[in-house]
C-alpha positions as CSV (number, residue, x, y, z in Angstrom):
1,M,-109.2,-86.3,-113.8
2,K,-105.6,-86.6,-112.3
3,R,-104.2,-85.8,-115.7
4,S,-106.3,-82.6,-116.1
5,L,-105.4,-81.4,-112.6
6,F,-101.7,-82.0,-113.4
7,L,-102.0,-80.0,-116.6
8,V,-103.9,-77.2,-114.8
9,G,-101.2,-77.2,-112.1
10,L,-98.4,-77.2,-114.7
11,L,-100.1,-74.4,-116.6
12,A,-100.4,-72.4,-113.3
13,V,-96.7,-72.9,-112.6
14,F,-95.7,-72.0,-116.1
15,L,-97.8,-68.8,-116.0
16,A,-96.4,-67.8,-112.6
17,A,-92.9,-68.3,-113.9
18,C,-93.6,-66.2,-117.0
19,S,-95.0,-63.4,-115.0
20,S,-92.4,-63.3,-112.3
21,G,-89.3,-61.1,-112.6
22,T,-87.6,-58.2,-111.1
23,G,-89.2,-54.8,-111.1
24,A,-86.7,-53.5,-113.8
25,E,-88.0,-56.0,-116.3
26,S,-91.7,-55.2,-115.6
27,P,-93.4,-53.0,-118.2
28,N,-95.4,-51.6,-115.3
29,I,-92.7,-49.4,-114.0
30,S,-93.8,-45.7,-114.2
31,V,-91.9,-43.3,-116.5
32,E,-91.3,-41.1,-113.4
33,K,-89.7,-44.0,-111.4
34,E,-87.6,-45.2,-114.4
35,F,-86.5,-41.7,-115.2
36,E,-85.4,-41.2,-111.6
37,D,-83.4,-44.4,-111.8
38,Y,-82.0,-43.5,-115.2
39,R,-81.0,-40.0,-113.9
40,K,-79.3,-41.6,-110.9
41,N,-77.6,-44.5,-112.7
42,V,-76.8,-42.9,-116.2
43,L,-77.2,-39.2,-116.4
44,E,-75.4,-38.3,-113.2
45,P,-72.4,-40.5,-113.8
46,L,-72.2,-39.2,-117.4
47,D,-72.4,-35.6,-116.0
48,E,-69.6,-36.3,-113.5
49,R,-67.5,-37.9,-116.3
50,S,-68.1,-34.8,-118.5
51,F,-66.1,-32.8,-116.0
52,E,-63.2,-35.3,-116.1
53,F,-63.5,-35.2,-119.9
54,A,-63.2,-31.4,-119.9
55,E,-60.1,-31.7,-117.8
56,M,-58.7,-34.2,-120.2
57,F,-59.5,-32.1,-123.2
58,N,-57.8,-29.1,-121.6
59,H,-54.7,-31.2,-120.9
60,S,-54.8,-32.4,-124.5
61,A,-54.9,-28.8,-125.7
62,S,-52.0,-27.9,-123.5
63,I,-49.7,-30.5,-125.0
64,I,-50.8,-29.9,-128.6
65,E,-47.3,-28.6,-129.4
66,Q,-45.9,-32.0,-128.5
67,P,-47.4,-34.2,-131.3
68,E,-46.2,-37.5,-130.1
69,E,-47.4,-36.9,-126.5
70,S,-50.6,-35.4,-127.7
71,H,-51.3,-38.4,-130.0
72,R,-50.4,-40.9,-127.3
73,Y,-52.6,-39.1,-124.7
74,M,-55.6,-39.1,-127.2
75,E,-55.2,-42.8,-128.1
76,E,-54.3,-44.2,-124.6
77,E,-56.3,-41.9,-122.3
78,V,-59.0,-39.8,-123.9
79,I,-60.5,-42.3,-126.3
80,P,-60.6,-45.2,-123.8
81,F,-62.2,-42.9,-121.2
82,M,-64.9,-42.0,-123.7
83,E,-65.5,-45.6,-124.6
84,E,-66.0,-46.4,-120.8
85,T,-68.4,-43.4,-120.7
86,R,-70.4,-44.7,-123.6
87,K,-70.6,-48.2,-121.9
88,I,-72.6,-46.6,-119.0
89,A,-75.4,-45.8,-121.5
90,T,-75.1,-48.9,-123.6
91,D,-75.2,-51.2,-120.6
92,A,-78.3,-49.5,-119.3
93,H,-80.2,-49.8,-122.6
94,D,-81.5,-53.4,-122.4
95,G,-83.0,-52.8,-118.9
96,L,-85.1,-49.8,-120.0
97,V,-88.8,-50.4,-120.5
98,N,-90.5,-47.1,-121.1
99,E,-90.3,-45.7,-124.7
100,K,-89.5,-42.2,-123.7
101,I,-86.5,-43.3,-121.5
102,Q,-85.4,-45.7,-124.3
103,K,-85.5,-42.9,-126.8
104,L,-83.5,-40.6,-124.5
105,N,-80.9,-43.3,-124.0
106,E,-80.7,-43.9,-127.7
107,T,-80.0,-40.2,-128.2
108,T,-77.5,-40.3,-125.4
109,I,-75.7,-43.2,-127.0
110,E,-75.8,-41.4,-130.4
111,Y,-74.2,-38.4,-128.8
112,L,-71.5,-40.5,-127.2
113,N,-70.9,-42.4,-130.5
114,L,-70.5,-39.1,-132.4
115,T,-68.1,-37.8,-129.7
116,L,-66.0,-40.9,-130.0
117,D,-66.0,-40.6,-133.8
118,S,-64.8,-37.0,-133.4
119,L,-62.1,-38.1,-131.0
120,H,-60.9,-40.7,-133.5
121,K,-60.8,-38.0,-136.2
122,S,-58.7,-35.8,-133.8
123,A,-56.4,-38.8,-133.2
124,E,-56.0,-39.2,-137.0
125,L,-55.0,-35.5,-137.2
126,S,-52.6,-35.9,-134.4
127,A,-51.1,-38.9,-136.1
128,I,-50.5,-36.7,-139.2
129,D,-48.8,-34.2,-136.9
130,V,-46.6,-36.9,-135.6
131,D,-45.7,-38.1,-139.1
132,T,-44.9,-34.7,-140.3
133,A,-43.3,-33.2,-137.2
134,N,-39.7,-33.7,-138.5
135,V,-40.3,-32.8,-142.1
136,D,-39.6,-29.5,-143.7
137,T,-42.5,-29.6,-146.2
138,V,-45.8,-31.5,-146.1
139,T,-46.9,-33.1,-149.3
140,E,-50.1,-32.0,-151.0
141,E,-51.6,-35.4,-150.4
142,T,-51.0,-35.2,-146.7
143,Y,-52.3,-31.7,-146.6
144,Q,-55.5,-32.7,-148.4
145,K,-55.9,-35.7,-146.1
146,A,-55.7,-33.4,-143.1
147,V,-58.1,-30.9,-144.6
148,K,-60.6,-33.7,-145.3
149,I,-60.3,-35.1,-141.8
150,H,-60.8,-31.6,-140.3
151,E,-63.9,-31.0,-142.4
152,E,-65.3,-34.4,-141.4
153,N,-64.6,-33.5,-137.8
154,M,-66.4,-30.2,-138.1
155,E,-69.4,-32.0,-139.5
156,L,-69.3,-34.3,-136.6
157,Q,-69.2,-31.4,-134.2
158,E,-72.4,-30.0,-135.8
159,K,-74.1,-33.4,-135.4
160,I,-72.8,-33.5,-131.8
161,D,-74.3,-30.1,-131.1
162,R,-77.7,-31.0,-132.7
163,T,-77.8,-34.3,-130.8
164,G,-76.9,-32.6,-127.5
165,V,-79.8,-30.1,-128.1
166,E,-82.2,-33.0,-128.8
167,M,-80.9,-34.9,-125.7
168,D,-81.5,-31.7,-123.6
169,R,-85.0,-31.4,-125.1
170,Q,-85.9,-35.0,-124.2
171,I,-84.6,-34.5,-120.6
172,D,-86.6,-31.3,-120.2
173,A,-89.7,-33.0,-121.5
174,L,-89.3,-35.8,-119.0
175,V,-88.6,-33.4,-116.1
176,N,-91.7,-31.4,-117.0
177,E,-93.8,-34.5,-116.9
178,Q,-92.9,-35.1,-113.2
C-alpha cells in the first residue's frame, strides 16, 4: 500500500513538473497575445533599426567614390549591424508557439538573410572596386566577375522584394484577425 501511494505521489509530482512552465512556453497562449508580444519585441525593434539601416545605406552611397572607405564601412559597420538585426528575429524564434507567428518569423528571418546576402554581394563588388581603383584597365575576368555578382545581387533584390510583400501580407492577416 505504501509503495503504491509513493508511486502515485511520484507520478503526481512528475506530471506537475511536466505541465509547469512559463506562459511563453505554453501552447495555450492566444495568437492575439503572442502577436502583440511579437510586435513589441521583434517587429518594432526591427522597424526602428530599418531607419538606422536607411541612414547607413545613404552614408554608404555618399562615400561610393571612395572605394576603400566604402568597403570598410560595408564590412565593419553595415553588415555587422544587419547581423545584429537578424539576431532579434532568430533569438525570438524558439519561444514562439503559434504557427502563424512562427511562419511570420520564418519569413522575417528569410527577409533578413536575403538582405545580408545582398550586403555581402555589395561588399564583394566594393572589394573589386578597391582592387581596381589604381589600375588603368580592368581585365575581362574581373569585369565578368563584377557583372556576375551584380546580376546575383539583382536576383537577391527581387527575392527580398517578394519576401517583403509576403511578410507584409502575413502581418496584415494577423492584424485583421484581431
